[in-house]
Phi, psi and omega in degrees: 000129180293151178288159180297142185290155174260135181242146172256128174248094185271155175172176178273327178051049185237075005262174173298134179246168175295332175295318175301312182299319178302316179293322178297313181297312181296319179295326181295340177276341185262334187238153180295328179207143174239131173257111174278111189248111182271122183286130171261110184237109183295340181279344180260157177244084181291155176289316181259146176290166178299320179295322178293319179293318176301315181297318180296316180294319178299315181297317183289337186245015185303334183267007179256116190287325191259036176236156176233140178250130184209173173231160180205162170224164181093199183287131180300320183293327176290320176298315179301319178298318179296332181265006183056040180250137178244009181230136171251121180266128181225156177251146178239125176259331183193189186295326179296318177298319180301313182299316180295313183293324178298315180295314180296321179299318180294317179297314181298321177295327179290323180284329182214108178300140176092352178278134179241148174250126177247122181252132174252137177289137177298141174293151187310316182295347185247010185300331185244016183263128173219155178301320181298315180294321178300315179295321178297312181297312181297320180297334178264010177085011181280165181272116180253010186299337177277353185252340183223159175300154184305318181293332177288321176304314180297315180293324179295313178300314181298318181294320180291323176294318178300317180294320180291332182277353181278000000 
């Protein structure tokens, strides 16, 4: 009998949202191990540094035994191969996400035979939550406490104040 698959859950996690956490928890029940892989993308200007994002994900998932938190750059399928993972875990909020993920899944299979993409539907409370929207709301002084863990709300406020004071 083959061993349970290892999954990579890639993303920017800038910042970590409750939707991300929901997928991590649900995925941890499906796979023997999940690698939460934070993308280092030189073309993007994230609000939080890679170390801050790693720390937030570690803090939020400290009680989940079968996950690893890491960062990567380059092709996701090559990173997955280095981690002995054959599954990419993705979340779907709506039809637009489906179209993007369907295309990426086909490309990834073309780049690396045997890689599969498993998509989980976002839970209802998280259907409209994205890191980008959280940053927009917080940047305009709105309350994001329902969208991110409490400690992330505090870090987000501090980071935005720091940015405004520069």
